[in-house]
C-alpha positions as CSV (number, residue, x, y, z in Angstrom):
1,X,2.7,12.1,-9.3
2,X,0.6,11.9,-6.0
3,X,-0.9,8.7,-4.8
4,X,-3.8,9.2,-2.7
5,X,-5.4,6.4,-0.5
6,X,-9.2,6.5,-1.1
7,X,-10.1,3.9,1.7
8,X,-8.3,2.9,5.0
9,X,-8.1,-0.5,6.6
10,X,-11.3,-1.2,8.5
11,X,-10.7,-1.9,12.0
12,X,-11.9,-5.4,11.9
13,X,-9.2,-6.8,9.4
14,X,-6.6,-5.8,11.7
15,X,-5.2,-9.2,13.8
16,X,-5.8,-7.5,17.1
17,X,-6.4,-11.2,19.0
18,X,-3.4,-12.3,17.3
19,X,-1.7,-9.4,18.4
20,X,-2.7,-9.2,21.8
21,X,-1.2,-13.4,21.8
22,X,1.8,-12.5,20.3
23,X,2.2,-9.7,23.2
24,X,1.1,-12.5,25.4
25,X,-1.0,-10.3,27.1
26,X,-3.6,-11.3,30.0
27,X,-7.1,-12.1,29.3
28,X,-10.0,-12.7,31.4
29,X,-9.9,-9.5,32.8
30,X,-12.7,-6.8,33.1
31,X,-10.6,-4.2,30.9
32,X,-9.3,-7.0,28.5
33,X,-10.5,-4.2,25.6
34,X,-9.1,-1.5,27.1
35,X,-5.9,-1.1,25.4
36,X,-7.4,-2.0,21.9
37,X,-7.2,1.4,20.6
38,X,-3.7,1.6,21.2
39,X,-3.0,-1.9,19.9
40,X,-4.5,-0.8,16.7
41,X,-2.4,2.3,16.6
42,X,0.9,0.0,16.6
43,X,-0.7,-2.2,14.2
44,X,-1.4,0.4,11.7
45,X,2.0,1.9,11.9
46,X,4.1,-1.4,11.6
47,X,1.9,-1.6,8.6
48,X,2.6,2.0,7.1
49,X,6.3,1.3,7.8
50,X,6.4,-1.9,6.2
51,X,4.4,-0.6,3.1
52,X,6.6,2.0,2.7
53,X,9.8,-0.2,3.0
54,X,8.5,-2.7,0.5
55,X,5.6,-0.9,-1.9
56,X,3.4,-3.3,-1.3
57,X,0.1,-3.0,0.3
58,X,-0.7,-5.7,2.8
59,X,-4.8,-5.6,3.2
60,X,-6.5,-4.2,0.0
61,X,-8.0,-0.9,-0.3
62,X,-8.5,1.8,-3.3
63,X,-6.0,4.3,-4.2
64,X,-5.9,6.9,-7.1
65,X,-2.7,7.9,-8.8
66,X,-2.9,11.8,-10.0
67,X,-0.3,12.6,-13.0
68,X,0.9,15.5,-14.9
69,X,2.4,13.4,-17.5
70,X,3.1,9.6,-18.4
71,X,6.1,7.8,-17.9
72,X,5.9,7.4,-21.3
73,X,3.4,7.0,-24.2
74,X,3.3,3.3,-24.3
75,X,3.0,2.5,-20.3
76,X,2.8,4.1,-17.1
77,X,4.0,2.4,-13.6
78,X,1.8,2.2,-10.7
79,X,3.8,2.8,-7.6
80,X,2.6,-0.2,-5.6
81,X,2.0,-3.8,-6.0
82,X,0.0,-6.0,-6.0
83,X,-2.7,-4.1,-8.1
84,X,-5.9,-6.6,-8.3
85,X,-8.0,-4.3,-10.6
86,X,-7.9,-0.8,-12.1
87,X,-11.3,0.7,-12.0
88,X,-11.0,3.5,-14.3
89,X,-8.7,6.1,-15.9
90,X,-9.9,9.6,-16.2
91,X,-8.6,12.9,-18.3
92,X,-9.2,16.3,-16.4
93,X,-8.6,19.1,-18.6
94,X,-7.3,22.6,-16.9
95,X,-10.7,23.8,-16.8
96,X,-11.9,20.6,-14.3
97,X,-13.6,18.9,-17.3
98,X,-13.6,14.9,-16.8
99,X,-13.5,12.6,-19.7
100,X,-13.2,8.5,-18.5
101,X,-11.1,6.9,-21.2
102,X,-12.6,3.9,-22.7
103,X,-11.2,0.7,-21.3
104,X,-10.4,-0.8,-24.5
105,X,-7.4,1.8,-24.8
106,X,-5.9,0.4,-21.7
107,X,-5.1,-2.8,-19.7
108,X,-3.6,-3.7,-16.3
109,X,-0.3,-5.8,-16.8
110,X,-0.1,-7.3,-13.2
111,X,3.4,-7.4,-11.9
112,X,4.4,-8.1,-8.1
113,X,7.6,-6.1,-8.6
114,X,6.3,-3.3,-11.2
115,X,2.6,-3.1,-12.5
116,X,1.9,-0.9,-15.0
117,X,-1.1,0.5,-17.1
118,X,-0.3,-0.3,-20.6
119,X,-1.7,1.4,-23.9
120,X,-3.6,-1.1,-26.2
121,X,-3.1,-0.7,-30.1
122,X,-1.3,2.9,-29.7
123,X,-0.3,5.1,-27.1
124,X,-1.9,6.4,-23.9
125,X,-4.3,9.4,-24.5
126,X,-2.6,12.7,-24.5
127,X,-2.8,14.6,-21.4
128,X,-3.9,18.3,-22.0
129,X,-1.5,21.1,-21.0
130,X,-2.3,22.0,-17.5
131,X,-4.3,19.0,-16.9
132,X,-3.8,15.6,-15.2
133,X,-4.4,11.9,-15.4
134,X,-6.2,9.8,-12.7
135,X,-5.7,6.1,-12.3
136,X,-8.6,4.5,-9.8
137,X,-7.2,1.0,-8.9
138,X,-7.4,-1.3,-6.1
139,X,-3.8,-3.1,-4.5
140,X,-3.5,-5.4,-1.6
141,X,-2.9,-9.3,-1.2
142,X,-6.1,-9.4,-0.2
143,X,-9.1,-8.0,2.2
144,X,-8.2,-10.1,5.1
145,X,-5.0,-10.5,7.0
146,X,-5.2,-14.3,6.4
147,X,-4.3,-13.3,3.0
148,X,-1.0,-11.8,3.6
149,X,2.3,-13.6,2.9
150,X,3.5,-15.5,6.2
151,X,6.7,-13.6,6.5
152,X,5.0,-10.2,5.8
153,X,2.6,-10.8,8.5
154,X,5.2,-11.7,10.7
155,X,7.2,-8.7,9.9
156,X,4.0,-6.4,11.0
157,X,3.4,-8.4,14.3
158,X,7.3,-7.9,15.0
159,X,7.4,-4.3,14.4
160,X,4.0,-3.6,16.2
161,X,5.6,-5.7,19.3
162,X,8.5,-3.2,19.4
163,X,6.5,-0.3,19.2
164,X,4.4,-1.6,22.2
165,X,7.3,-2.2,24.0
166,X,9.0,1.1,23.7
167,X,5.9,2.8,23.9
168,X,6.9,4.6,27.0
169,X,10.5,5.9,26.2
170,X,10.9,9.4,24.9
171,X,13.2,9.0,22.3
172,X,13.4,5.8,20.2
173,X,17.2,3.9,20.8
174,X,17.4,4.2,16.9
175,X,15.5,4.6,13.7
176,X,16.7,1.7,11.8
177,X,14.1,-1.1,11.5
178,X,15.0,-4.2,13.7
179,X,17.4,-6.8,11.8
180,X,14.5,-9.7,12.3
181,X,11.8,-7.4,10.5
182,X,14.5,-6.6,7.6
183,X,15.2,-10.3,7.1
184,X,11.3,-11.0,6.7
185,X,10.6,-8.4,4.1
186,X,13.9,-8.3,2.2
187,X,12.2,-10.7,-0.6
188,X,9.9,-8.0,-1.0
189,X,11.4,-4.8,-1.9
190,X,11.4,-3.4,-5.0
191,X,14.5,-2.3,-6.3
192,X,14.1,1.1,-8.2
193,X,16.9,1.7,-10.4
194,X,14.7,3.1,-13.5
195,X,11.4,4.0,-12.0
196,X,9.8,1.7,-14.6
197,X,11.5,3.3,-17.6
198,X,12.6,0.7,-20.1
């Protein structure tokens, strides 16, 4: 299984002004935007860390999941949430020929913990030996920062601020996520005992 991010979060969707206020950086200076690239990098790193811990995509973007076999013939869990739409399901044989699966054969089951692709009236189509299936989908709370739940947005700002404050240290004081950030994201974490298997 391989998950590829097809689109990136646009710079305009990141809360640079809010992050600058959170850090209490000065305003009114000629070089007020000089640190924007660094601030954006800290925000992106914090978002990636929180998405990795929670399996929740914060700002909406497109993904492709590639599989050599279905989890089972009735449904396939998707590794991140929330999933707003599945654009296409494709079967690719060993020679590289692509077949788009009829959307009437599957449906998206939206679930904040474990969204999945589910067969309609039968089984998911067979994946040829040596071939793959690809699921193209969109995941995220929404296209804008304001679409994020308040606790996740605050967690990103807190973690990005820690990255900013320790930027000049040669080694991090510890690789554990701060307690305040963990407390904010705890309810969003997905417990993966069976990995979606019944």
